[in-house]
C-alpha positions in Angstrom: 0.0 0.0 0.0 1.2 3.5 -0.8 0.9 6.7 1.2 1.2 10.2 -0.2 1.9 13.0 2.2 1.4 16.5 0.7 2.0 19.8 2.4 -1.0 22.1 2.1 -0.4 25.4 0.3 3.3 24.8 1.1 4.8 28.1 0.2 2.1 30.1 1.9 2.3 27.7 5.0 6.1 28.4 5.3 5.4 32.1 5.7 2.5 31.7 8.0 4.6 29.4 10.2 6.8 32.3 11.2 4.1 35.0 11.0 1.1 33.2 12.8 -0.9 36.4 12.9 -1.7 35.7 9.2 -3.0 32.1 9.7 -6.6 33.1 8.9 -5.8 35.9 6.4 -5.7 35.4 2.6 -2.1 34.9 1.6 -0.4 34.9 -1.9 3.2 34.2 -2.8 4.7 35.8 -5.9 7.3 34.4 -8.4 10.7 35.9 -9.1 10.7 39.6 -9.5 7.2 39.7 -7.8 5.7 38.8 -11.1 2.9 36.3 -10.8 1.0 34.3 -8.1 2.6 30.9 -7.5 0.9 29.9 -4.2 -2.3 30.8 -2.4 -3.9 30.1 0.9 -7.4 28.7 1.0 -8.7 32.1 1.9 -7.0 33.6 -1.2 -8.5 30.8 -3.4 -11.9 31.7 -2.0 -11.4 35.3 -3.4 -11.0 33.7 -6.8 -7.3 34.7 -7.1 -6.0 32.5 -10.0 -2.7 30.7 -9.9 -0.3 32.5 -12.3 -2.2 35.8 -12.1 0.1 38.7 -12.7 0.5 40.8 -9.6 -0.2 44.1 -11.2 -3.6 42.8 -12.3 -4.7 41.9 -8.7 -3.3 44.9 -6.9 -6.7 46.5 -6.5 -8.2 43.2 -5.1 -5.1 42.8 -2.8 -5.8 46.2 -1.3 -9.5 45.9 -1.0 -9.5 42.4 0.7 -6.3 43.0 2.8 -4.5 40.1 1.1 -1.1 39.4 2.5 1.6 39.3 -0.1 5.0 37.5 0.1 8.0 37.4 -2.3 9.1 33.9 -3.0 11.9 32.7 -0.7 13.3 29.4 -2.0 16.0 29.0 0.6 13.4 29.0 3.3 11.1 26.6 1.4 14.0 24.2 0.8 15.0 24.1 4.5 11.3 23.6 5.6 10.9 20.8 3.0 14.0 19.1 4.3 12.6 19.1 7.9 9.3 17.6 6.6 11.1 14.9 4.6 13.4 14.0 7.5 10.4 13.5 9.8 8.6 11.3 7.2 11.7 9.1 6.8 11.1 7.9 10.4 7.8 6.2 9.4 8.9 3.9 6.6 12.1 2.5 5.1 10.7 3.0 1.6 10.5 6.7 0.8 10.3 8.7 -2.5 10.6 12.5 -2.2 8.4 13.3 -5.2 8.7 17.1 -5.0 9.5 19.9 -2.6 6.1 19.4 -0.9 5.1 15.8 -1.7 6.4 12.4 -0.6 5.4 8.8 -1.2 5.8 6.2 1.4 5.3 2.4 1.1 3.6 0.7 4.1 3.6 -3.0 4.4 2.6 -5.1 7.4 1.4 -2.3 9.7 -1.4 -2.9 12.2 -4.0 -0.3 13.0 -3.1 1.6 9.8 -5.6 4.4 10.3 -4.2 5.5 13.7 -0.7 5.2 12.2 -1.6 7.6 9.3 -3.0 10.1 11.8 0.2 9.7 13.8 2.2 10.6 10.7 0.1 13.7 10.0 0.1 14.9 13.7 3.9 14.3 14.0 4.7 16.4 10.9 2.4 19.3 12.1 3.8 19.1 15.6 7.5 18.9 14.6 7.6 21.3 11.6 4.4 23.4 11.9 3.5 22.7 8.3 0.0 21.3 7.7 -0.2 18.2 5.6 -2.8 15.8 4.1 -2.3 12.1 3.9 -3.7 9.7 1.2 -3.6 5.9 1.5 -4.3 3.5 -1.3 -3.1 0.4 -3.2 -1.5 2.4 -6.0 0.4 5.7 -6.3 -2.3 7.2 -8.5 -5.1 6.3 -6.1 -3.0 7.6 -3.2 -2.7 10.9 -5.0 -6.5 10.9 -5.5 -7.1 10.0 -1.9 -4.8 12.9 -0.8 -6.8 15.4 -2.8 -10.0 14.1 -1.0 -8.2 14.2 2.4 -7.7 18.0 2.0 -11.5 18.4 2.1 -12.0 16.3 5.2 -10.1 15.3 8.2 -6.7 15.4 6.5 -6.5 11.6 6.2 -8.2 9.5 3.5 -8.0 5.7 3.2 -9.0 4.0 0.0 -8.3 0.4 1.3 -11.4 -1.3 -0.1 -13.0 -1.7 -3.4 -16.1 0.0 -2.1 -14.2 3.1 -1.0 -12.3 3.3 -4.3 -15.6 3.1 -6.3 -17.1 5.8 -4.2 -14.0 8.1 -4.5 -13.7 7.9 -8.3 -17.5 8.2 -8.9 -17.5 12.0 -9.2 -13.8 12.7 -9.3 -13.0 14.9 -12.4 -11.0 13.1 -14.9 -8.8 16.2 -15.6 -7.7 16.1 -11.9 -6.4 12.5 -12.2 -2.6 12.4 -11.7 -0.9 11.9 -15.0 -3.8 12.9 -17.3 -2.6 16.1 -18.9 -4.7 18.9 -20.4 -4.8 17.4 -23.9 -5.9 13.9 -22.8 -8.5 15.5 -20.4 -10.0 17.5 -23.3 -10.0 14.4 -25.5 -11.8 12.3 -22.8 -14.3 15.0 -22.0 -15.1 15.4 -25.7 -16.4 11.8 -25.7 -18.3 12.4 -22.4 -15.6 10.7 -20.2 -15.6 13.4 -17.5 -15.0 11.4 -14.3 -12.4 8.9 -13.1 -15.1 6.2 -12.8 -16.0 6.5 -16.5 -12.3 6.4 -17.5 -11.9 3.2 -15.5 -14.8 1.7 -17.4 -13.3 2.2 -20.8 -11.9 -0.8 -22.6 -8.2 -1.3 -22.3 -7.9 -1.6 -26.1 -9.3 2.0 -26.5 -7.0 3.3 -23.8 -4.0 1.7 -25.4 -4.9 2.9 -28.9 -5.6 6.5 -27.9 -3.4 7.2 -24.8 -0.5 4.8 -25.4 1.2 2.7 -22.6 1.2 5.7 -20.2 -2.6 5.9 -20.3 -2.8 2.1 -19.8 -0.7 2.4 -16.7 -3.0 5.1 -15.3 -6.1 3.0 -16.2 -4.6 0.0 -14.4 -3.6 2.1 -11.3 -7.1 3.5 -11.0 -8.4 -0.1 -10.9 -6.0 -0.9 -8.1 -3.2 -2.6 -10.0 0.2 -1.0 -9.1 2.3 0.0 -12.1 4.2 3.0 -10.8 6.7 1.9 -8.2 8.7 4.0 -5.7 11.9 5.7 -7.0 14.0 5.5 -3.9 17.2 6.5 -5.8 17.4 9.8 -7.8 18.6 9.6 -11.4 21.8 11.6 -12.0 21.2 15.1 -13.4 22.0 15.7 -17.0 21.9 19.5 -16.9 21.8 22.3 -14.4 20.8 25.9 -15.0 20.8 29.2 -13.1 18.4 31.9 -14.5 16.4 34.7 -13.0 14.8 37.7 -14.5 16.4 41.0 -13.7 14.7 43.6 -11.6 15.0 46.1 -14.4 15.9 45.8 -18.1 19.7 45.8 -18.6 21.5 47.3 -21.6 25.0 48.0 -20.2 27.7 45.4 -20.7 29.2 46.0 -17.2 25.9 45.1 -15.5 25.3 42.1 -17.7 28.9 41.0 -16.9 28.2 41.2 -13.2 25.0 39.2 -13.6 26.6 36.5 -15.7 29.5 36.1 -13.3 27.0 36.0 -10.4 24.9 33.3 -12.1 28.0 31.3 -13.1 29.2 31.4 -9.4 25.9 30.2 -8.2 25.9 27.4 -10.8 29.4 26.3 -9.7 28.2 26.1 -6.1 25.2 24.0 -7.1 27.5 21.6 -9.0 29.8 21.2 -6.1 26.9 20.5 -3.8 25.8 17.7 -6.1 29.4 16.5 -6.5 29.2 17.0 -10.3 31.5 18.6 -13.0 30.4 20.1 -16.3 32.1 19.7 -19.7 30.0 22.3 -21.5 28.7 25.8 -20.5 25.9 27.6 -22.4 25.2 31.3 -22.2 21.8 32.7 -23.4 20.6 36.2 -23.3 16.9 37.1 -23.5 14.9 40.3 -24.0 11.4 40.7 -22.7 9.0 39.1 -25.2 5.9 40.5 -23.3 6.9 44.1 -24.2 5.7 44.2 -27.8 7.4 47.5 -28.7 10.8 46.2 -27.5 13.1 44.9 -30.2 13.7 41.2 -29.5 16.9 39.2 -29.7 17.9 35.8 -28.1 21.7 35.3 -28.6 23.2 32.0 -27.4 26.6 30.4 -27.4 27.8 27.0 -26.1 31.4 26.6 -24.9 33.3 23.3 -24.4 35.6 23.4 -21.4 39.2 22.3 -21.6 38.6 20.1 -18.6 35.5 19.0 -16.6 35.1 21.6 -13.8 32.9 22.8 -11.0 35.1 25.5 -9.5 33.9 29.1 -9.5 36.9 30.8 -11.3 36.9 28.5 -14.2 33.2 28.6 -14.8 33.0 32.4 -14.4 35.9 32.7 -16.9 34.1 30.5 -19.5 30.8 32.3 -18.9 32.2 35.8 -19.4 34.0 34.6 -22.5 30.7 33.5 -23.9 29.0 36.7 -22.9 31.7 38.7 -24.7 30.9 36.9 -27.9 27.1 37.1 -27.8 26.4 40.5 -26.2 24.8 43.0 -28.7 24.7 46.7 -27.9 21.5 48.6 -28.2 19.2 45.9 -26.8 17.6 45.8 -23.4 17.9 42.4 -21.8 15.5 40.8 -19.2 17.4 37.7 -18.3 20.6 35.7 -18.7 20.8 31.9 -18.5 23.9 30.0 -17.6 23.5 26.2 -18.2 25.9 23.4 -17.5 25.5 20.2 -19.6 27.5 17.0 -20.1 27.6 16.4 -16.4 29.8 13.7 -14.8 30.5 12.8 -11.1 33.5 14.7 -9.9 35.0 11.4 -8.7 35.0 10.1 -12.3 36.9 13.1 -13.9 39.8 11.7 -16.0 43.2 13.6 -16.1 44.8 14.4 -19.4 48.6 13.8 -19.6 48.9 16.2 -22.6 47.0 19.0 -21.0 47.8 19.2 -17.3 44.9 20.6 -15.2 45.8 23.1 -12.5 43.9 22.4 -9.3 44.4 25.8 -7.6 41.0 27.0 -8.6 39.4 24.0 -6.9 41.1 24.9 -3.7 39.9 28.5 -4.0 36.4 27.3 -4.4 36.7 25.1 -1.3 37.8 28.1 0.7 34.9 30.2 -0.7 32.4 27.5 0.3 33.8 27.1 3.8 33.8 30.9 4.5 30.3 31.5 3.1 29.0 28.4 4.9 30.3 29.7 8.2 29.7 33.5 7.9 26.7 33.5 5.6 26.1 33.3 1.8 27.8 36.0 -0.2 30.3 36.9 2.5 33.2 36.4 0.0 32.9 36.3 -3.7 34.8 36.8 -7.0 35.4 40.4 -7.8 33.7 40.2 -11.2 30.3 39.5 -9.5 30.3 43.1 -8.3 29.3 44.6 -5.0 26.1 46.5 -5.9 23.5 44.5 -8.0 21.4 47.2 -9.7 20.1 44.4 -11.9 19.0 42.1 -9.0 15.4 40.9 -9.1 12.6 42.7 -7.2 11.7 41.2 -3.9 9.6 44.0 -2.2 7.7 41.5 0.1 10.7 39.4 1.2 10.5 38.0 4.7 13.6 37.2 6.9 15.5 34.0 6.2 14.4 32.5 9.5 16.0 29.1 9.2 19.2 29.8 7.3 20.6 33.0 8.7 21.7 33.7 12.3 20.9 37.3 11.9 17.2 36.5 11.0 16.6 33.8 13.6 13.6 34.6 15.8 14.6 36.1 19.2 12.6 35.3 22.3 12.7 37.8 25.1 
Protein backbone atom coordinates (compact mmCIF):
# COMPACT_ATOMS: atom_id res chain seq x y z
CA UNK A 1 0.00 0.00 0.00
CA UNK A 2 1.15 3.54 -0.80
CA UNK A 3 0.89 6.75 1.19
CA UNK A 4 1.17 10.24 -0.27
CA UNK A 5 1.91 13.03 2.19
CA UNK A 6 1.38 16.48 0.68
CA UNK A 7 2.02 19.83 2.38
CA UNK A 8 -1.02 22.08 2.17
CA UNK A 9 -0.40 25.35 0.28
CA UNK A 10 3.27 24.79 1.08
CA UNK A 11 4.85 28.15 0.18
CA UNK A 12 2.10 30.09 1.93
CA UNK A 13 2.29 27.74 4.94
CA UNK A 14 6.05 28.36 5.26
CA UNK A 15 5.46 32.09 5.67
CA UNK A 16 2.48 31.65 7.99
CA UNK A 17 4.55 29.41 10.26
CA UNK A 18 6.82 32.33 11.16
CA UNK A 19 4.08 34.97 11.04
CA UNK A 20 1.16 33.24 12.79
CA UNK A 21 -0.93 36.42 12.83
CA UNK A 22 -1.70 35.67 9.16
CA UNK A 23 -2.99 32.10 9.66
CA UNK A 24 -6.56 33.14 8.89
CA UNK A 25 -5.73 35.88 6.38
CA UNK A 26 -5.73 35.45 2.59
CA UNK A 27 -2.07 34.94 1.56
CA UNK A 28 -0.41 34.87 -1.86
CA UNK A 29 3.23 34.21 -2.78
CA UNK A 30 4.73 35.81 -5.88
CA UNK A 31 7.24 34.42 -8.38
CA UNK A 32 10.70 35.87 -9.06
CA UNK A 33 10.62 39.63 -9.55
CA UNK A 34 7.25 39.70 -7.78
CA UNK A 35 5.69 38.82 -11.11
CA UNK A 36 2.88 36.25 -10.80
CA UNK A 37 1.01 34.34 -8.10
CA UNK A 38 2.61 30.92 -7.51
CA UNK A 39 0.94 29.96 -4.21
CA UNK A 40 -2.32 30.80 -2.47
CA UNK A 41 -3.87 30.07 0.90
CA UNK A 42 -7.41 28.67 0.97
CA UNK A 43 -8.69 32.15 1.86
CA UNK A 44 -7.00 33.60 -1.25
CA UNK A 45 -8.48 30.83 -3.39
CA UNK A 46 -11.92 31.74 -2.02
CA UNK A 47 -11.37 35.28 -3.36
CA UNK A 48 -11.00 33.73 -6.86
CA UNK A 49 -7.33 34.74 -7.14
CA UNK A 50 -6.04 32.55 -9.96
CA UNK A 51 -2.73 30.68 -9.96
CA UNK A 52 -0.35 32.50 -12.29
CA UNK A 53 -2.25 35.78 -12.12
CA UNK A 54 0.11 38.76 -12.73
CA UNK A 55 0.49 40.78 -9.55
CA UNK A 56 -0.20 44.12 -11.23
CA UNK A 57 -3.64 42.80 -12.30
CA UNK A 58 -4.72 41.86 -8.76
CA UNK A 59 -3.27 44.87 -6.90
CA UNK A 60 -6.70 46.47 -6.44
CA UNK A 61 -8.19 43.23 -5.07
CA UNK A 62 -5.18 42.75 -2.76
CA UNK A 63 -5.72 46.21 -1.30
CA UNK A 64 -9.50 45.87 -1.05
CA UNK A 65 -9.48 42.45 0.66
CA UNK A 66 -6.33 42.97 2.78
CA UNK A 67 -4.51 40.10 1.08
CA UNK A 68 -1.05 39.43 2.55
CA UNK A 69 1.65 39.29 -0.14
CA UNK A 70 5.05 37.59 0.11
CA UNK A 71 7.98 37.43 -2.30
CA UNK A 72 9.16 33.89 -3.03
CA UNK A 73 11.88 32.68 -0.64
CA UNK A 74 13.26 29.40 -2.00
CA UNK A 75 16.02 29.00 0.59
CA UNK A 76 13.35 29.01 3.32
CA UNK A 77 11.13 26.58 1.40
CA UNK A 78 14.03 24.21 0.79
CA UNK A 79 14.94 24.11 4.47
CA UNK A 80 11.34 23.57 5.60
CA UNK A 81 10.92 20.82 2.99
CA UNK A 82 14.03 19.08 4.33
CA UNK A 83 12.56 19.14 7.84
CA UNK A 84 9.30 17.60 6.63
CA UNK A 85 11.04 14.87 4.62
CA UNK A 86 13.42 13.99 7.46
CA UNK A 87 10.44 13.49 9.76
CA UNK A 88 8.62 11.35 7.19
CA UNK A 89 11.66 9.09 6.80
CA UNK A 90 11.07 7.91 10.38
CA UNK A 91 7.80 6.21 9.41
CA UNK A 92 8.88 3.91 6.57
CA UNK A 93 12.11 2.51 5.12
CA UNK A 94 10.71 3.01 1.59
CA UNK A 95 10.44 6.71 0.78
CA UNK A 96 10.28 8.67 -2.48
CA UNK A 97 10.60 12.46 -2.24
CA UNK A 98 8.40 13.32 -5.23
CA UNK A 99 8.68 17.12 -5.05
CA UNK A 100 9.51 19.90 -2.61
CA UNK A 101 6.16 19.40 -0.85
CA UNK A 102 5.15 15.80 -1.67
CA UNK A 103 6.46 12.44 -0.54
CA UNK A 104 5.40 8.84 -1.22
CA UNK A 105 5.84 6.15 1.43
CA UNK A 106 5.27 2.41 1.12
CA UNK A 107 3.65 0.74 4.10
CA UNK A 108 3.59 -3.04 4.42
CA UNK A 109 2.62 -5.16 7.42
CA UNK A 110 1.42 -2.32 9.66
CA UNK A 111 -1.40 -2.92 12.15
CA UNK A 112 -4.01 -0.28 13.01
CA UNK A 113 -3.11 1.58 9.85
CA UNK A 114 -5.62 4.43 10.28
CA UNK A 115 -4.21 5.50 13.64
CA UNK A 116 -0.71 5.21 12.15
CA UNK A 117 -1.67 7.59 9.31
CA UNK A 118 -3.02 10.13 11.80
CA UNK A 119 0.18 9.73 13.79
CA UNK A 120 2.21 10.59 10.66
CA UNK A 121 0.10 13.69 10.04
CA UNK A 122 0.11 14.90 13.64
CA UNK A 123 3.86 14.33 14.02
CA UNK A 124 4.67 16.41 10.93
CA UNK A 125 2.40 19.24 12.08
CA UNK A 126 3.84 19.15 15.61
CA UNK A 127 7.51 18.90 14.63
CA UNK A 128 7.54 21.29 11.65
CA UNK A 129 4.41 23.43 11.92
CA UNK A 130 3.52 22.64 8.30
CA UNK A 131 -0.04 21.32 7.74
CA UNK A 132 -0.16 18.14 5.63
CA UNK A 133 -2.74 15.82 4.11
CA UNK A 134 -2.32 12.03 3.90
CA UNK A 135 -3.74 9.75 1.22
CA UNK A 136 -3.57 5.92 1.52
CA UNK A 137 -4.33 3.49 -1.33
CA UNK A 138 -3.04 0.38 -3.16
CA UNK A 139 -1.45 2.45 -5.99
CA UNK A 140 0.37 5.76 -6.28
CA UNK A 141 -2.34 7.21 -8.56
CA UNK A 142 -5.10 6.32 -6.10
CA UNK A 143 -2.97 7.61 -3.20
CA UNK A 144 -2.72 10.94 -5.04
CA UNK A 145 -6.50 10.94 -5.51
CA UNK A 146 -7.03 10.04 -1.85
CA UNK A 147 -4.76 12.91 -0.81
CA UNK A 148 -6.87 15.40 -2.77
CA UNK A 149 -9.98 14.13 -1.00
CA UNK A 150 -8.21 14.23 2.38
CA UNK A 151 -7.72 17.99 2.04
CA UNK A 152 -11.50 18.44 2.09
CA UNK A 153 -12.01 16.28 5.18
CA UNK A 154 -10.05 15.25 8.26
CA UNK A 155 -6.65 15.40 6.54
CA UNK A 156 -6.45 11.60 6.17
CA UNK A 157 -8.21 9.51 3.50
CA UNK A 158 -7.96 5.72 3.20
CA UNK A 159 -8.95 3.94 -0.01
CA UNK A 160 -8.27 0.44 1.25
CA UNK A 161 -11.36 -1.35 -0.05
CA UNK A 162 -13.00 -1.66 -3.46
CA UNK A 163 -16.15 0.02 -2.10
CA UNK A 164 -14.21 3.09 -0.95
CA UNK A 165 -12.32 3.30 -4.27
CA UNK A 166 -15.56 3.08 -6.28
CA UNK A 167 -17.11 5.84 -4.19
CA UNK A 168 -14.00 8.05 -4.51
CA UNK A 169 -13.74 7.84 -8.31
CA UNK A 170 -17.49 8.18 -8.96
CA UNK A 171 -17.53 11.98 -9.23
CA UNK A 172 -13.79 12.71 -9.34
CA UNK A 173 -13.02 14.95 -12.40
CA UNK A 174 -10.96 13.07 -14.97
CA UNK A 175 -8.83 16.18 -15.58
CA UNK A 176 -7.68 16.05 -11.94
CA UNK A 177 -6.40 12.48 -12.17
CA UNK A 178 -2.61 12.43 -11.67
CA UNK A 179 -0.89 11.90 -15.02
CA UNK A 180 -3.80 12.89 -17.27
CA UNK A 181 -2.64 16.11 -18.88
CA UNK A 182 -4.67 18.90 -20.42
CA UNK A 183 -4.77 17.36 -23.90
CA UNK A 184 -5.87 13.91 -22.76
CA UNK A 185 -8.46 15.48 -20.44
CA UNK A 186 -9.95 17.51 -23.31
CA UNK A 187 -9.99 14.39 -25.51
CA UNK A 188 -11.76 12.32 -22.85
CA UNK A 189 -14.29 15.04 -22.00
CA UNK A 190 -15.11 15.43 -25.70
CA UNK A 191 -16.41 11.83 -25.68
CA UNK A 192 -18.26 12.38 -22.36
CA UNK A 193 -15.64 10.67 -20.18
CA UNK A 194 -15.59 13.35 -17.48
CA UNK A 195 -14.98 11.34 -14.31
CA UNK A 196 -12.36 8.88 -13.11
CA UNK A 197 -15.09 6.23 -12.82
CA UNK A 198 -15.99 6.54 -16.51
CA UNK A 199 -12.32 6.43 -17.46
CA UNK A 200 -11.90 3.18 -15.50
CA UNK A 201 -14.84 1.69 -17.42
CA UNK A 202 -13.24 2.26 -20.82
CA UNK A 203 -11.94 -0.84 -22.64
CA UNK A 204 -8.18 -1.26 -22.28
CA UNK A 205 -7.87 -1.57 -26.07
CA UNK A 206 -9.30 1.94 -26.51
CA UNK A 207 -6.99 3.38 -23.84
CA UNK A 208 -3.94 1.71 -25.39
CA UNK A 209 -4.85 2.93 -28.88
CA UNK A 210 -5.66 6.52 -27.91
CA UNK A 211 -3.45 7.16 -24.86
CA UNK A 212 -0.46 4.82 -25.36
CA UNK A 213 1.16 2.72 -22.63
CA UNK A 214 1.19 5.71 -20.24
CA UNK A 215 -2.60 5.86 -20.33
CA UNK A 216 -2.84 2.10 -19.80
CA UNK A 217 -0.69 2.37 -16.67
CA UNK A 218 -2.96 5.08 -15.26
CA UNK A 219 -6.04 3.03 -16.18
CA UNK A 220 -4.64 0.01 -14.34
CA UNK A 221 -3.59 2.13 -11.36
CA UNK A 222 -7.13 3.49 -11.01
CA UNK A 223 -8.35 -0.11 -10.96
CA UNK A 224 -5.99 -0.87 -8.05
CA UNK A 225 -3.17 -2.58 -10.00
CA UNK A 226 0.16 -1.02 -9.06
CA UNK A 227 2.26 -0.07 -12.12
CA UNK A 228 4.21 2.94 -10.80
CA UNK A 229 6.73 1.88 -8.19
CA UNK A 230 8.69 3.97 -5.71
CA UNK A 231 11.83 5.69 -6.97
CA UNK A 232 14.05 5.47 -3.92
CA UNK A 233 17.18 6.52 -5.85
CA UNK A 234 17.41 9.78 -7.77
CA UNK A 235 18.53 9.63 -11.38
CA UNK A 236 21.76 11.58 -12.00
CA UNK A 237 21.16 15.06 -13.35
CA UNK A 238 21.96 15.65 -17.01
CA UNK A 239 21.94 19.44 -16.88
CA UNK A 240 21.80 22.31 -14.41
CA UNK A 241 20.81 25.93 -14.98
CA UNK A 242 20.78 29.24 -13.09
CA UNK A 243 18.47 31.88 -14.48
CA UNK A 244 16.42 34.68 -12.96
CA UNK A 245 14.78 37.70 -14.50
CA UNK A 246 16.42 41.03 -13.68
CA UNK A 247 14.71 43.62 -11.54
CA UNK A 248 15.05 46.06 -14.44
CA UNK A 249 15.93 45.83 -18.12
CA UNK A 250 19.71 45.77 -18.58
CA UNK A 251 21.52 47.25 -21.58
CA UNK A 252 25.00 48.04 -20.22
CA UNK A 253 27.71 45.44 -20.71
CA UNK A 254 29.17 45.97 -17.22
CA UNK A 255 25.88 45.13 -15.49
CA UNK A 256 25.35 42.12 -17.75
CA UNK A 257 28.90 41.00 -16.93
CA UNK A 258 28.17 41.18 -13.19
CA UNK A 259 24.94 39.22 -13.58
CA UNK A 260 26.57 36.52 -15.72
CA UNK A 261 29.47 36.14 -13.28
CA UNK A 262 27.05 35.95 -10.36
CA UNK A 263 24.91 33.28 -12.03
CA UNK A 264 27.98 31.28 -13.06
CA UNK A 265 29.22 31.38 -9.45
CA UNK A 266 25.85 30.17 -8.20
CA UNK A 267 25.88 27.40 -10.80
CA UNK A 268 29.37 26.30 -9.71
CA UNK A 269 28.21 26.13 -6.10
CA UNK A 270 25.21 23.98 -7.08
CA UNK A 271 27.47 21.63 -9.05
CA UNK A 272 29.83 21.22 -6.09
CA UNK A 273 26.89 20.54 -3.78
CA UNK A 274 25.77 17.71 -6.11
CA UNK A 275 29.41 16.54 -6.54
CA UNK A 276 29.18 16.99 -10.31
CA UNK A 277 31.45 18.54 -12.94
CA UNK A 278 30.44 20.05 -16.28
CA UNK A 279 32.08 19.73 -19.68
CA UNK A 280 29.94 22.35 -21.44
CA UNK A 281 28.66 25.82 -20.54
CA UNK A 282 25.88 27.60 -22.45
CA UNK A 283 25.18 31.34 -22.17
CA UNK A 284 21.85 32.68 -23.40
CA UNK A 285 20.56 36.26 -23.26
CA UNK A 286 16.85 37.07 -23.46
CA UNK A 287 14.90 40.26 -24.03
CA UNK A 288 11.36 40.65 -22.64
CA UNK A 289 8.98 39.08 -25.17
CA UNK A 290 5.96 40.49 -23.34
CA UNK A 291 6.92 44.07 -24.21
CA UNK A 292 5.69 44.23 -27.79
CA UNK A 293 7.37 47.50 -28.74
CA UNK A 294 10.78 46.24 -27.52
CA UNK A 295 13.15 44.92 -30.17
CA UNK A 296 13.68 41.21 -29.51
CA UNK A 297 16.86 39.13 -29.66
CA UNK A 298 17.93 35.83 -28.05
CA UNK A 299 21.68 35.32 -28.63
CA UNK A 300 23.17 32.05 -27.38
CA UNK A 301 26.58 30.36 -27.35
CA UNK A 302 27.84 26.98 -26.15
CA UNK A 303 31.43 26.61 -24.92
CA UNK A 304 33.24 23.32 -24.38
CA UNK A 305 35.57 23.44 -21.40
CA UNK A 306 39.18 22.26 -21.66
CA UNK A 307 38.62 20.08 -18.61
CA UNK A 308 35.52 19.01 -16.59
CA UNK A 309 35.13 21.57 -13.82
CA UNK A 310 32.89 22.78 -11.01
CA UNK A 311 35.10 25.48 -9.50
CA UNK A 312 33.95 29.09 -9.49
CA UNK A 313 36.89 30.84 -11.26
CA UNK A 314 36.90 28.47 -14.26
CA UNK A 315 33.15 28.63 -14.79
CA UNK A 316 33.03 32.42 -14.45
CA UNK A 317 35.89 32.73 -16.93
CA UNK A 318 34.09 30.52 -19.46
CA UNK A 319 30.75 32.30 -18.92
CA UNK A 320 32.26 35.77 -19.42
CA UNK A 321 34.05 34.57 -22.56
CA UNK A 322 30.68 33.45 -23.90
CA UNK A 323 29.00 36.72 -22.89
CA UNK A 324 31.67 38.73 -24.73
CA UNK A 325 30.91 36.83 -27.94
CA UNK A 326 27.10 37.09 -27.85
CA UNK A 327 26.41 40.48 -26.21
CA UNK A 328 24.83 42.94 -28.64
CA UNK A 329 24.74 46.67 -27.90
CA UNK A 330 21.50 48.58 -28.19
CA UNK A 331 19.23 45.87 -26.79
CA UNK A 332 17.55 45.77 -23.37
CA UNK A 333 17.85 42.35 -21.79
CA UNK A 334 15.51 40.84 -19.23
CA UNK A 335 17.39 37.67 -18.33
CA UNK A 336 20.62 35.70 -18.69
CA UNK A 337 20.75 31.90 -18.50
CA UNK A 338 23.92 30.00 -17.56
CA UNK A 339 23.51 26.26 -18.18
CA UNK A 340 25.86 23.36 -17.48
CA UNK A 341 25.49 20.18 -19.56
CA UNK A 342 27.44 16.95 -20.13
CA UNK A 343 27.62 16.46 -16.36
CA UNK A 344 29.75 13.74 -14.79
CA UNK A 345 30.46 12.81 -11.15
CA UNK A 346 33.51 14.69 -9.88
CA UNK A 347 34.98 11.35 -8.72
CA UNK A 348 35.03 10.14 -12.34
CA UNK A 349 36.93 13.06 -13.89
CA UNK A 350 39.86 11.73 -15.92
CA UNK A 351 43.17 13.58 -16.09
CA UNK A 352 44.87 14.40 -19.40
CA UNK A 353 48.63 13.83 -19.55
CA UNK A 354 48.93 16.16 -22.58
CA UNK A 355 46.98 19.02 -21.01
CA UNK A 356 47.78 19.20 -17.28
CA UNK A 357 44.94 20.65 -15.22
CA UNK A 358 45.82 23.10 -12.47
CA UNK A 359 43.85 22.41 -9.29
CA UNK A 360 44.41 25.77 -7.59
CA UNK A 361 40.93 26.98 -8.56
CA UNK A 362 39.39 23.93 -6.91
CA UNK A 363 41.11 24.86 -3.65
CA UNK A 364 39.94 28.49 -3.99
CA UNK A 365 36.37 27.26 -4.37
CA UNK A 366 36.65 25.08 -1.27
CA UNK A 367 37.82 28.12 0.72
CA UNK A 368 34.92 30.21 -0.68
CA UNK A 369 32.43 27.51 0.31
CA UNK A 370 33.83 27.15 3.83
CA UNK A 371 33.82 30.90 4.52
CA UNK A 372 30.34 31.45 3.07
CA UNK A 373 28.98 28.43 4.90
CA UNK A 374 30.31 29.74 8.23
CA UNK A 375 29.71 33.49 7.89
CA UNK A 376 26.73 33.47 5.53
CA UNK A 377 26.10 33.29 1.78
CA UNK A 378 27.83 36.02 -0.20
CA UNK A 379 30.36 36.95 2.49
CA UNK A 380 33.22 36.35 0.03
CA UNK A 381 32.84 36.25 -3.74
CA UNK A 382 34.77 36.75 -6.97
CA UNK A 383 35.36 40.43 -7.83
CA UNK A 384 33.66 40.17 -11.23
CA UNK A 385 30.35 39.50 -9.47
CA UNK A 386 30.33 43.12 -8.27
CA UNK A 387 29.27 44.62 -4.96
CA UNK A 388 26.05 46.47 -5.91
CA UNK A 389 23.54 44.49 -7.96
CA UNK A 390 21.45 47.15 -9.69
CA UNK A 391 20.05 44.39 -11.90
CA UNK A 392 19.00 42.13 -9.01
CA UNK A 393 15.42 40.90 -9.06
CA UNK A 394 12.64 42.71 -7.23
CA UNK A 395 11.64 41.21 -3.88
CA UNK A 396 9.59 43.94 -2.26
CA UNK A 397 7.73 41.55 0.05
CA UNK A 398 10.65 39.41 1.21
CA UNK A 399 10.56 37.97 4.73
CA UNK A 400 13.64 37.24 6.85
CA UNK A 401 15.50 33.98 6.23
CA UNK A 402 14.34 32.48 9.52
CA UNK A 403 16.02 29.08 9.24
CA UNK A 404 19.21 29.78 7.27
CA UNK A 405 20.62 32.99 8.73
CA UNK A 406 21.74 33.65 12.32
CA UNK A 407 20.85 37.33 11.87
CA UNK A 408 17.25 36.45 10.98
CA UNK A 409 16.63 33.81 13.62
CA UNK A 410 13.62 34.65 15.82
CA UNK A 411 14.65 36.09 19.17
CA UNK A 412 12.61 35.33 22.29
CA UNK A 413 12.74 37.84 25.14
